[in-house]
N, C-alpha and C positions, 0 to 999 in steps of 0.2 A: 526546515531541513530539506523537504522535498523541493521547495522553490530554489534553494541554493544548489542542489544537485542537478536540477534540470538543465541549466545552461551548460554545465560541464559535460553532462551526458550528450547534449545536442551538438556541442561545438567540437568535441574530440572524437574523431573516428577511432584513434588508438584506444581510448578509454572504452568505447563501445565494444571493440573487438576483444580487449582484455576481459571486460566484464562478461561477455558472452562465452569466451573460453573458460573463464573461472567457473561460471555456472555449469558449463559442460563437464569440466574436470571434476567439480564437486559432485555432480550427478553421477558421473562415471565412477568416482571413488566410492560414493555411497552404494551404488549398484554392485561394484566389485566386493565391497565389504559385506553386503548382504548375501551375495553368492558365496563368498568365503565362509561367512558365518553358517550358512546353510550346510555346506559340505563339511565344515568342522563339526557341526552339530551331528550330522549323520555319521561321520567317522567316529566321533567320541562315543556316540550311542552304540555303534556296532562294536567298538573296542571294549566298552564297559560290559556290553552283553556277552561278548566272547570271553572276557576275563572271568565274569561271574559264572558263565557256563563251564569254563574249564575248572575253576575252583570247586564249583558244585559237583562236577563230575568226580573230582578227587575225593570229596567228602562222601559222596554216595558210594564210590568204590570202596573206600575204607570201611564204611558202615556195612556194606554188603559182605565184605570179608569177615567182619565180626559176626554177622548173622550166620554166615556159612560155618564159621568155627563153632558157634553155639550149637548149630544143628549137628555138626560132626561130634562134638563132645557129648551132646545129649544121647546120640546113638551109641557112642562108646560107653557111656555110663550105663545105658540099658543093657548092652552086651556084657559088661562086667557084672551087673546084677544077675543076669541070667546064668552066667558061668559060675560065680562064686556063691550064689544062694544055696546050691546043693552041697557044695564042698565045706561050707562053714556051719554045717549042722552040728558038729562036735565042739563048738565053742564053749568055753568055760563060763557057766552062768555067773560065777562070782567075779569074773574079770570086769574091770571098769571099761565102759565104752570110751570111744575117742573123745577127748575133751574139746575138740574143735567142732563137734557136731552137736546138734540139739534136736530134741524130738518134741513135737507139739501134737498131742493126741486129739482125735475127734471126740466130740461129746459122747458119741455112741460107739467108741472103740471096744473091741472084743478083749483086749488085754493080752495079746500074743506077744509076750516079752521077747521070746526067742527071735521072732520075725523082726521086731524092732531092733534087737541087738545086732542081728546080722546086717540089717540095713545101715546102721550107724557104722559098723565095721567096714562095710563095703564103701560107704561114702567117705570114711576116713582114709581108706586105702586109695580111693580115686584121686583125692587131692584137695588142697586148700582153695579157698576163694582167691581168684586172680585179680588183684587191684589194678594191674597194668591193663589187662584186657577188659576190665570192668564187667566181670561176670562171676557168678557163683552157682554151685550145683545143689540139687535137692532131689529127694525121692518121696513120692507120695504113695503111701500104703492105703488102699481104699478102705480097709477094715480097721486101721489103727490110727493113722495120722500122717504127719509130714515130718520127714527127717531132712534137715538142711544143714549146710555147712555155714557156721556163723563167722562172718568176717570180723576181724579184730576191731576195725575202725567203724563198724556199723553202729549207729546209735539205736537206742531203744525205739524211738519213733520210726526210724527207717525200717527196723525189724518188724514193728507192728504192721506197717503198711504192706511189707512184703508178705507177712503171714496172711493178712486179709486177702491179698491177691491170690496166694497159693490155695487158700481154703476154697476160693471160687472155682478152682480147677478140679475139685472132687467129682463134680457132675460129669465133666469131660472124661475123667478116668473111668467112671462107671459106664459111660457110653461107648468107650473104646474108640479105635480109629488109628490113623497114621499120625505123622508129625503135625503138631499144632502149635499155634502161638496164642499166648494169653492176651488179655486186655492190657493196655498200657496204664502205668501209674507214675506219679512223680514222687521222688524222694524229698527229703528236707532241703536238699541243695537245688531243687528245681529240675533235676535231671529226669529224663523219661526212662523208665525201666519196663521191660517186657520179658516174658518167659517163653523159651522154646521147649516143647514137651514131646515125649515119645512114650508109648504104652506097650507094656508086655501083655500080649493077648491072653497068655495062659494064666498068669497070676493077677493081671489087672494093675500091676504096679506101674506108676508113671515116673519116668526119669526126666529131669529137666534142668535147664540152666537159666538163671536170671541174667539178662543182658541190659547194660546201661548205654543209652545213646551218648555220643561224644559231645564235647563243649563246642557248639557251632558258633557262638558269639565271638570267639577269638578270630574267626575267619574274616568277619566284617571289619574288624579293626585293622587288619593287614592291608585293606584296600585304600586307606587314607582318603576317604570321601567326606565332604562337609555334611552330607546327608547320608547316614549309614543305612545300608539295606537291612531289611528284615528277613530272617530265616523262619520259615513256617513248616511245621511237621503236621501232616494231616493223615487221618486213617483212610482206609479204602472207601469208607462211607462219606468222606468229606469232613469229618469231625476234626476240629482243631485240637491237636495233641500238645503242641508246644510251639512257642515263638520266643525269640531272643529279646523280647521287650514287650511293652504295652502296645497293643494293636490299636492304631487310630481308627476313627470312624470310616474315613475314606478307604483305609486298608481293608476293613471288614467288608465294605461294599465290593471291593476288588476281589476278595476271597470268595464271596457269594457268586460272583460271575465267572470264577475260574472253572474250567472243565477238568475232569479227572485226567491225570497224565499217565495213561497206560504206557505212553512213550514220551521221550523227552520233547519239550517244545519251549519256544520263547515267543512272547507276544506282549502287546501293550493293551492294558485294560484301564479305561478312564485316563487318569494322569499317572498311572503306575506301569512300570515295566516288570514282567514276570518271567522267570526262568524256572521250569519245573522238571524234576526227574523222579522216576519210581525207585523204591527200595525193594529188593528181591525177597527178603525174608517174610516179614509180616504183610508185605504188599502195601506199604505206606507210600506217601508222596512227600518228598522234600522239595520245597520251593524257596527261591530267594526273590524278594519283591523290593524294588527300589524306585523312588519317585523320578518322574521325568525332569523335575527341576534340578536333580543332581547332575544331569547331563548339561543343562543350561548353565549351572554354576561353574562347571568345569570349563565350558566354552567361553563364558564371560571372563573368567580369569585370564585366558589367553587373549581375549579381545582387549581387555584393559591394558594388557602389556604391549599390544601391537598398534592400537589406534593412535596414541600420542605420537609415535614415531612416523606413522604414515601421514598424519595430519601435518607434522612439521615438514615432511618431504613435499606434501602438496603445496604448502605455503611457499616453500623455497622454489618450487617449480613455477608457481604463478609469478613470483618476482623475476625469475629468469626469463619467462615468456614476455613479461611486460618490458623488460629492458631490451630484449631482442626486437620486439615490435617497435619500441620507440626508436631504436637505431635503424632498423630496416624499413620502417614504414612512416613513423611519426616525423622524423627529421626530413625525409624527402617531401612529404606532403606540406610541411610548414614552409619549406623552401619554395614549393610551387605556389602556395598562397601568397607569400611575400612578393614573389615575382609578379603575380597577377595584380596585387594591390599597387605595386609600383607602376605598372603599366596603366592602371586606372587613373593614377595621378599624372599621367603624361609621359612617363619614362618608357618609351617604346623600344629602347635599345637593349633592354635586358632579355635574356633567353633562359629557358629552363635547361639544366644540365641533363644530358642524355648519355651518361657513361656506361649504362648497362643495357642488356637486351631483354630485360624482364618487362612486366606490364608497365611499371612506372616509366621506364625508359621509352617505351613505345608511346605512352601518353605525352611525354615531354617532346618527343620528335614531332608527333602529330600537332601539338599545340604550337610549337615553333613554326611549323609549316603554315598553320592557320594564321599565326601572327604576321608572318611575312606577306601572306595574301591580303590580310586586312590593311597592312601598311600600304600595299600597292593600291588597294581600293580607296584608302584614305586620301591618297594624293590627288585622286580625281573626284573625290566626293564633293569638295567645295564648289568645283565648277558645275557639277550636276545639281547641287542644291541651288546655286544661283540661277541656273537655267530653269529648274522647276519653279523657283520663286517667281521668276519673271512670267512663266506660263500661268501660274496661279493668279498672280496679280492681273494679268491680261484677262483670264477667265472671269475673275471677280468683277473687273471693270465692265466686261461684256454683259455679265449677269445683271449688274446694277443698271447698266444702260438699258438692257432689255426690260428690267423691272420698271425703270423710269418711263420707258416707252409704253409699257403696258398701262401704267397709271395715267400717262398722258392720253393714251388711246381711250381708256375708260372715261376720263373727263371729257374727251372730245365727243365720244358717243353720247354721254349724258347731255352735253350741250346741243348736239345735232338733233337728238330726239325731243328734248324738252322745248327747244325753241319753236318748232312747228306746233307742238302740243299747246304751247302757250297761246299761239294765235288761234288754234282751233277752239280751245276751251274758253278763251276770252270772247271770241266771236259768238259762240253758243250762249255764253252768259248774257251778252248784250241782246242777242236775238230773243232769248227767253223773256227779257224785260219789255220787249216790244209787243204791240197788239197783234196777236196771231189767232188764227182759227183753232178750234180744239184739236183737229187732226194735225195741224202744223205744230201746235204746242206739244203734242204727244211725240212727234218725230224729233223735236228738239230735245225732249227729255231722254229719248233713246240714245241720241247722239252724245248727250252729256254723260249718260251712264257708261256708254262704250268707251268714251275718252278717259273717264275716270278709271275704268278697268284696265285700259292700256297703260295709264300712268302707274297703276299698282304693279303691273308686270315689269315695267321698266325699273321701278324702285327695287323690286325683288332681285332682278338680275344684277343691278349695280351694287346692292348690299352684299349679295353673295360674292361678287367679284372682289369687293373690298375685304371681305372676311378671308377669302382664299389668299389674297395678296398680303394679308397681315396689316392692312392700313386702317382697319376699323378700330377706333379708339373709344373707350368708355368714358363717360362723364358722370362720375358719382356725385351725388348731392343729397341733402336731407329732403326727403320727399314725403308728402302727405299721401298715404296709401289709399284712403277711401275715394278722394277725387280721381286718382289714377284709375281705380276700378270703374268709376262712373264713365270716364272717357272711353275706356275699352268697350263697355257695354253699349254706349250710345252709338258706336260705329256699326253695330249689328241689329239694333232694335227695330229699325224700319224694315229691313229684310226679314227679320223674324216675325214681325207683325203681319207682313204680307203672306207668310206661310202659316199663320195662325199657330205659332209655336209659343209655348209658355216659358218665359225667362224668369230666373230667380238667382239671387246671390245671397250667400251666408258667410259672415265673417266671425270666426271664433273669438271668444272673449279674451284670450291670451295673446292675440295678434297685436303687435305695436301699430300705432297709427302713423308714427313718423319713422321712416326707415331710410338707411343710407344705401342708395342704389342709383342706377342709371334709369331714370324714369322713362326716357324716350325708348330705350331698348326693351325694358320690361313691358311697356305698353305695346310695343311692336310684337313681342312674343304672344301676349294675350290676344291681340287683334288677329294674329294668324291662326291661333288655336280656335278662338270663337268663330272666326270666319269660316273655317273648315267645318265646325259643328253645324252652323246654319246651312252651309252648302250641302252637306250630306244627311241632313235630317229633314224629312218630309212631314212628319207629324210627331207630336209628343212635346218634349221639353228640352231646354238647355239650362244647365245649372253651373254656377261658378261658386266654388267653396274655397275659402282662404283659412288656413289653420297653421299652427306652429308645431313643428316636429323637432323637439330638442333645440338645437342652435340653427335650425333651417326654417325658412318660410316655404310653405307648400301652398300652391295655387292649383286647384283641381278643376278641370273643365269636363263636365259630363254631358253626354247627349244620348238620345234614344233613337239614333239614326240607323243607317244600314249596317254599321260595323265593318271591320276590316278582315278579310279572309286570312287565316293563319299563314298561308304561303306568302303573303305580302307584308306581314307584320315586321319582318326583319329588314325590309327594303324601303319603308315609307320615309325614313330619315335620310335616304340617299337623294342627291340632287337629280331633278328631272325625272323622277319616278312617280307614276300615277297608278292608283289601284285599278282604275278602269280606263281603257283607251279613250272613251268618249267623255270623260270628266273634264270640266273646264279647269283652267289654271295652267301654270307652267311647271308645277312640281317642285317649287323652291320654298314654299311657305314653311313647311315643317323642317327641312334642312337648315334654313336660316334661323328659325326659333331654337333648334337644338344647338347650333354653333354659338348663338348669342348666350344661351344658358351656360354653355361650357366656358365661354370667355369670362363669365361672371362667377366661375368656380362652382357652377351648379349643374343640373342635369334635368332631362325630361324623361319621365317614365310613361309607358303606355300599356293599357290593357283593353282588349276589345273582344266582344262576342258577336259573331256574325248574326245579323238580324235583330240584335238587342241593344246595340249602342257601343260607344267607345268612351274611354276615360283617359285623359292626359293629365299628368301631374308634373308641375314645374317646381323644382326644389332649388332654392337659392339660399346662400349663407346669410345669417344675421350677424350684426356686430354685437359686441358684448354689452354696450350701453343701451340697447334697444329693449325697453320693457313694455309690459302691457299697460294700456291706458287705465285711468281711474274709472271704475264703473259708475254709470249714472244711477240715480235713485229717484223713485217715485212711481206713481201709477198712471198709466196712459190707456185711454180707450182707443182701440185700433182694430182694423180688420184682422181676421184669424191668420191671413197669409203673412202678416208681419210679426206674429207673436214670437216665433223662434228667435228671430234676430233681436227683437227688443229684450227678450228674456236674457240673451247672452250678453247684452250690454248692462244688465243689472236692474232693468225695469220690471214692474209687475203689470203685464198687459191685461186689459179687460176687453172681452169680446163685445163689439158694438160698432156703430157707424160714427165716424169722426170725419167731418168734412175737411179738416186740416190734413188728414192722412189718407184721403180717399183716392189720390192719384195712383193709377195702376203701376206707373213706372217706379214707384218706391220699392217694389218687390225686387227690382234688379239694380237699383241705383243706391247703394249703401251710403255713399257720401251725402247725397241729397236727403236721404232719410235721417241721417245723423244730425244734419243741420236743421231739418224741420223739427225733430224731437227736441233739440236744444232750444230752438226758438219757442216752441210750445211750452217747455218747462220754464222759460224765462218770461212767458207771457207776451212775446212779441208776435207780430204778424208774419206769416210764412211768405217769403219772397218767391216770385216765379223766376227760375233760372233759365227758362227756355226762350226768353225774349231774344230776337235777333240783334246783331250789332247795329247800333243806331248810326244813321248817316251823320257825317261830320257837319256841325252847324256853321263852320267857317269855310270860306273859299280860299284855297291855296293856289299859289302860282308854282307849277311843277315843270321842271325841265326833264324830258325823257331823252336819254342818250343811248342809241342803239344803232348798229350798222345795218340792221335788217329793217327794211321799210315796213314790212307787214307787222313786225313787233311794235314799231313806233305808232302805226295806225291803230292797232288793237288797244294798246295801253292808253293811247290818247283818247279813244272813244270811251274806254272804261272810266277814265278820269272825268271827262266831260259829262258822262252819265251820272256821276256822283256829284256833279256841281262844281268842278274845279277847272281852273285855267291850265292849258297845256301848251308847251312849246317844245319842239323836237330838234335834236342834233344828231347827225349821222356819223360823227366821229368825235374823238376826244379833243382834238384841236378846235373844232367848231364849238364844243361845249365850253371850253376855256374862253374862247372869244366872246360868247354870249355872257359868261360870268363876269367879264370885264365891263360890260355895258348895262347889265340888268341885275336886279336882286331877285332871287328865287327863294321860295319857302321850302322847296324840296327838290333834290336831284335824284332821279331814278337812273342808276348807272349800270349799263351792261358791262360784264367783266371781260368777256372775250370780244375784242375788236381788233381789226388790222391796224398796223402802224403804232398807234398809241392805245393800249388796252385800258380797261377801267381802273385797274390798280394804279398804273402810272398817272392816269388823268386825275385820280383822287389825290395822290401825293402832290401833284403840281397845283391842284386847286387849293390845297391847304397851305402851300408855300407862299410867303409874302412877296417873293420876287415876281409872281405871276400877276400881281395887281388885280386880283379878283375882288369885286366890290364887297362880297360877304364870304370870306374864306371859311367861316363857321357854319355855312349852310348845311343842314342835315342831308347826308348822302346815303342812300339805301341801295345796296347792290341788288341788281336784277340779273340773277345768274341761273343758268340751266344746270350748273354743276352742283349736285347734292352732297358732295363729299365734305366731311367736316374740315378737312385741311383747307379747302377753298374758303370756307367761312372764316377760319382763323386768319388766312391771308388777307381777306377783306377787312377784318378788324384792325390788323396791324397796318394796313395801308391808310387807315383813317376813316373808314366807312362806319356809319352809326348802326346800321342793321342790314339785313339781307332778306330778300324775297326769292324763293326758289320757283322757277318756271315749271309748270304753268301756274299763273296767279289767278285766284278766284276773286270775284267782286268783294266777298266778305273779307278775305285777307287784305285786299287793297284798302277797304274801308277802315279796317282796324289799324293798319299802318298809318293812314292819313290822320286818324284821330290822335295817335301818339305824336305825330309830327306837329299837329296843331297845338297840342298841349306844350310841346317843347318850344315852339315859336312864341306862344303867349308868355311862357316863363322867361324867354329872352327879352321880352318887351316889344316884340314885333307887332305891328298893327295888321289885323286881318279883317277882311270884309265878310259880312254874313253870307251864308250859303242860301241863295234864293230857292234852289231846288229842294233843299232839306225842309223848307217851310211850305212848299207847294203841295197842296192836296193831290192825291191821285185822281180824284173825281173832277171832271170839268164842270164847274158851277154854271157855266153858260148853257149847258144842256139841261133844259127845264124838265124833260122827261126823266133823266137820270136823277135829278134832285127830288122829284116827286116819288120815284121808286124807292130812293134811299129813305125818305121821310116815312113812307108807308111801312117799309121793313122795320125801321126803328120803333114805330108805334106798336106793330104787331109783337115784336120781341118784348117790349115793355109790358104789354098786356099779359104775355106768358109769364113774365117775372112776377106780376101781381098774383097770378093764379098760384104759382109756386110759393109765394110769400104766405098766402092764406093757408096753403096745405102744409106749411112748415117743412117743405122739401128742400133741405140744405143743398144736396147734390144737384138737384134740378135747377135751383135758382143760380147756383154758381155756373153751371153750363150755359144758362141763358145770358147771364151777365158777360160771360166770356165772348159769346157771339155778338152781343151788343157792342162790346169794346172793339172787336175786330171790324165791324161795319163802320163805327165812328172813326177809327183810325184810317181806314181806307178812304173815307170821305173827307179827311182832313179836319174833323170836328175834335180838336184837341181838348177843349174844355169838357165835352161829353166823355171823352175817353178817360180823362183824369178823374172825373167824378165816379165813373164806373169802377176804376181801379181802387179808389178809396173804399167803396162799398165792398168790393171783393176782399180787401185786406181786413175789413171789419168782420165779415162773416167767417173768414178763415181763422181769425183770432178767437172765435167763439162768441162774439157779440152779434146778436141778431139785429138786422136793420129795422128801422121803424117805418111806419106808414108814411110819416112826413118825409123821410129820406127818398122813398119811391116817388112821391109827388113832386119833390124838388127836381128829381131826375127827369120826370116827364115835362116839367116846365122848361128845363134847360134845353131839352131836345126841341121843343116847340120854338124857342127863341132863335135857334139856329136857322129856321126856315121862314122867318118873318122879315 
């Protein structure tokens, strides 16, 4: 019901106005009825009180006149007695007394018959009892008895009650005094009777008259009330003498609270109205009491008669008001709405009627004026819209052009900076491999470290620029988490070891090992945070904790460094902001990490205490299908530093030395630790992952295409240093010309070149019309542009891979190994790499040969000592040194034998004495 009424209420203004008016009229009517009821009640109450007071006054006056008559007749009877008592002394004793009188003697009467006879004669002469006035006379002779006039209608019971009352007056006669009133009594009809008396002081005779109070109940019947009033007669002492009916309990309480009415009064006591007046004779009080409900009943009768008619009038008035409002307001408003709706549909010719000067007329004229203005504006709007559209398109074109120019500028900067860096770092790498003095080798190391630092700054600036431009794209893939953590920790472990910092990593048991994320960007975030931790921590430890928080992965980097002042904690994620002016770096590491986390729908939280350290928490969302790995099972002997991590993986660690888990880096490389534990549980030998990338065993014929001569020279020297053949081309056209006459195993193609760039050259190389001898030659982009879009363009152009300048010898060697594998798979013939098989030691130098032999024998003797002492860690360290010397000297057989013994010891199998002897013989054979 409420839902159906709401639309009508909200959509109809007339209905709301009528409803409000109805509510106001009903409230006004109820208020007026309440006020009318109040005044009616007050008027009825006053009217009823006045009527009762007037009637009561009439009754009191009538009764007062009866009392006055009684007193007058009593005095007259006493005067008659005084006058006739002496004159009637000669009465005949034999004569009969008056038959209407009677004599009641006292028990102690003297027997004076003459006195009694005279009293009866006088009373008989005075008169009969008056039934109309309701009184009768009597004479009380103190020494003889009572002579009274017997009314014909008086019953024996009434006469007995009267005699009892008159007998009680004997004491008053003996006491003497003026006019007196006797106590009241009731006759058999319930009427109250009282005697008015007067005494002859000489003879002591009391003359009196009995007076009966009138029938007051007839008065209440004349008022025609539903609730009849009660008449109450009380003595001067407040005693209830008479009432016209049974007195209820609440009426008794009202009587107890009534004051004596020496004067007339009218008041309300509890729920009763009381009108009281005094009686003059015996000083009684006559009161009429009627309930307050009698007034309410009388008013309600009138209210029931008037309310239906007033209610009908109200309803009729509401209908009339509704019709008037519909006519005067509803219809004009509907017309306005219809006109506006028609104009919304395109009918601009309709206008609102404005025939009146009232508010609606003024609204209509104002709207018509506004509509005319809108029509005028509408005519010119399309031209303005077209003009603004052209301006917006032009502004959009300029913005896109500026954005494109910015991207091109960034790419150009990347190329211009990375190109000389490639020459610098390549030259330093080649210089470091040459024979240098220690001081020169130290300076080369400083130069390599500085160039690497400069490359990091360039990468940060370019990454931040791509993020700001919105060009950074994420590449999500299923990623092994533990190796990713190892890679991040390996970037800082050398610098941390130089500062003697303790590194540790802990991975919670509920963390998935395979996660859907952008491994490159997550690794970049961790490297930035860990790098800052190493930079600002001079002593103590750095800890990486990985845990799961609901549906998010938390990676926490904690350090015990300097901490961040509170005043800087809100600014450290802003670009180019540094806590201290002398701190190294460009202030972009944390902003880039934060923006990358935001791009992956994550965040970075920070808490720091000055002087106690800093904690960064990286929160990244997890996918629904990523669950915790199956726990490992078993017991493993391991150092105490590994117990927490092993226990979280489900193992039972036992404290003790285990040569297979003795490497200190296992504390902060969870991936390597997990692989080592898995190999130990399977009974396999633990492999050493730290070996450098091997030199390619095959010689490749490589074509280097670059328009910069320095780059051609540096890359060429790097290739020749690694044992490969190199030929250079300064342009794309020259490269295509060489491809038509020669077959190459690899083309290193610079992307940015004048005239014909690397992309176009690659597409033409792959095209059959160019008649290149081997169009499927592996082509690797050699670019200074580190943006992912550039890499995608290279792939689409037909390039097989890309190297980002500056290129290190390790990166070059890894790429060459991949290309060699590809060429062999294609069935291409490759020549062996002579340099890869060439020992670093010049065997023509007898002094160096003797020194190497001596060193190997000394190390072998140390290994024997460790073997006898059962020192596992010691013998492993010695064998490692032996392997290094043999490898540097080109003694591959010795190196392979040592590696076999290392694997045997790491797997828990102790080498025999025979194994050490065979190794000694093998060393000796190399120098014979």
